[in-house]
N, C-alpha and C positions, 0 to 999 in steps of 0.2 A: 747267455754269457754274463757272469758277474765277475768283474775284476776290480781289485782295490789297489790304490797307490799311496804310499807313504814315503816320507824322508825326514831326515834331520831330527832323529830322536835323540842323538847325542847321549846315549846311555853311558852312565858311569855310576860308581858306588855312591857318589855324593848327591845323586838325584833319585832317591827311592821312589818319589811320586811318578816319575816317568817309567820306571820299571813296572810299577803296579798298572800303569796305564797300558803298557804293552801286554801284560798278562791278561788284562780284561778285554782288550781288543782281540787278541788271538782266540780267547774263549768265547767271545760274543759276536762282534761285528764280522770277524773273518771266517767264522766256523762253516758258513755255507758258501763261501766264495769259490769260484773256480780257479782264480789265480790271484796272487798277491805280489806286487812289484814294490821292492824296497830300493828307492832311488838315492841311496848314499847317505853317509853320516848316521848309520845305524848306532855306531859307537862314537863316543867322544874322542877316542884315540885308539890306534891299533899299531902295535910294534912287531907283530908276527904271530902266526898261528900257534907257536910253541908257548906263548904267554897265556896259559890256561888258568883262568880265575873262576871263582864262584859265579860272578856275573855272567861271563860270557858262556859258561856251562848252562846256567839257567836259561839263557836266551836261546842257545842251541837246542836244548830239549824242548822248549816251547814251540819253536819253529818247526822242529823235526815232527813233533806230534801233529801240528797242523798239516804238514805235508803227508803224514801217514793217513790223515782223514781224508785225503784226496784233493787238497788245495795245492796247486803248483806254485811254489815259492821261488821268486827270482830276486837276485841281489845285484845292484849296480854300485860300484865303489864311489865314495865321495872324497872330499878333500881331507877328511879326518880318518877314514878307514880304507885308504887306497892299498894298504898292504894286506888286507884280508885276502887269504888265499884258498886254494882248493881243498886243503885239509879241513879247515873250519866250515867251508861251504858243505862239504860232505856230512859233517857232524850235524849241521843245521838243516839238512835236506833241501839246500838251496841250489839253484843253477845260477851261475854268474853270467852277467851280461856286460858287453862292451859299451862304452859311451861315446856316441849315441846309439841307440838300438830302435829299430823300426818294427812295430808289430801291427797286427791287424785285429781289430775287434768288431765282430759282426759286419765285416766288409769295409770297415773304416780304417784308414791308415793313421797310427798314432805313434809319434815319435817320442822316445823317452830319453832323458838326460839328467845327470845330477844337476847341471846348471853352471858350474863354475867355469867351463870352457867358454861360456858366452860372456863372461865378465872381462872383456878384452881391454877396457880402459885401465884396468889395474895391471899395468905391464910388469911390475915387479912380481906380482903373484903369478902371472902367466909364465914368467921365466922360471920361477921356482917349480911351478907345476910340470913344466916340460922336463925339468931335471929329475924330479923324484918319481915321475912316471916312466922313466926309461928302465927297461929291464937290467941293464948294467948297474945303475945305481941301486936298484932294489936288491939285486944279488949281493952286491957288496955290503949293503946295510944289513940285510938279514943274516949275513955271515958273522956279524959282530956279536959279542956276548949279549945276552938278554938285558942284563943290568945296564950295560952301556947304552943299549938302544932306548931303554926307558929314560935314562938321563938326557939323551939327545932330544927325544920327543918332548919332554918337559921343557927343555930350553927352547925348542921351536915353538911351542905354544905360547911361552912367555913373550918371545920376540914378535909373534904374530899378533897378540893382544896389544902390544905397544905400537906396532905398525898401524894396525886398523884404527887405533884411537886417533891417529893423526891424519887419516885419509878422509876426503870428502865422501859423503854417503853415496853420491851418484856413481862414483867409480867402482863401488862394490855391488852395484846392480848390473843387470845384463845390458849389453850394448845393443841398441835397436838394429843397427846395421848387421851385427853378428847374428841376431835372430833372423833377419831377413835372408841372409846368406844361407843359413842352415835350412830354413823352410824351403827356399828355392831348390837347394841341392837335393832335397828328399821329395820333391814334387808336391809341396804344399799340404803336409799333414797337419793334424792337431798335434801340439807340442805340449808335453807334461815335464816339469822339472822342479827341483827344489833349490837348495843352497842359499837363496837370498833372504829366507825367512819373511818374505813379503807375500803372503797368500793372496791371490786375486785371480780373476779371469780377464784376459786381454784379447782384443781382436786386432790382428795384423792383416792389412791388405797388401798382398804381395803379388805383383803382376796380375792384378785383377782377381786374385783368389782371396777369399775370406778364410783366415786361418786363426783358430782359437789357440791361445797360449794359457795353460793353467799352471799356476806357481803353488806348490805345496806348502803347507805350514810346517813349522818346527812344533815340537811336542813339549808339553809341561805336565800338568797333572791330568790332562785329558788327551785323547787320541783324536787328532784332526786328520782326516783322510779324504781321498777323492774316490768315488765309486762309478764304475761304468756298469749300467744296468738299464735294460729296456731301450738300448740304443742311444743313451745319452750319458753325459758326465754330470755329477752332482757332488758338491762339497758337503761332508758330514762330520759329525764328531760323536765320540762316545767317551764316558768317564766312569770310573768305578763309583759305586755307592760310597758316600762318606760314612 
C-alpha cells in the first residue's frame, strides 16, 4: 500500500510555480501510488463548479489522468474550496470525503481532516465556518449569479486577511484539547491534517495511548507531501527541474 497526502496548494493563476509543482508531482511522485488524498485548499478560492477556468480545467485533467492510471484520488474540502462539488469532482476523477474521515492503511487506523475544525480558539472563524458549511447557506449562495459570487468571495478574502493580521498566531493553530477530544472519539488513531501551514510530526498521549499527529505543508515551487509506504509515514518533497 502506497498512499500520498497533500493539502494547501492554494492553486491560482497568480502562482504558476505551484501549478508546475502539481503537474510534476502528478507525473512523478504520484504515478505509482495506490491512492492520493487531497486534504483541502487545493484551490485558493472556489465559488462554484460552474466557474470553469483554464486553471481548474488543467487541474481536473491532470487528476483525472492520474485516476485513469489506477490511483484512487480523494478530496476533502478546505476553508478555501468548501464549495467544490460533485460536478467538478467527477471531472477530476475524485471521490469526495467528509471531514473528518477515518481510513485504514495496512491495518492501522488513520484519521484525516483539513484541520480548521480543530482551531477552536478562533471563535469568530468557527462561527463563520458553521454558517458557510450549512446546506441552506450554500444553496442560497450558489443560486446567486456567478459574477456576484466572485465579488463576494473577493471581499471575504480581503476581510479575512485583515482579520488574520490582527489575530495572535496561537489562536490560528489547533487547540490541544480539541485534538485530544477528536483522537479519543475515534479510538486513538494517527491524525493527518493541513490548514495551519506548520508542517511537523507531533506526539499526543491520550488516555495512555501514543497518537501521532502529522501536519501537512503548504505548497510553493515544490511539492511537499506525506507518504505511507512499508507500514510507516514519511515526509517528502519533489520539485520540477529548473
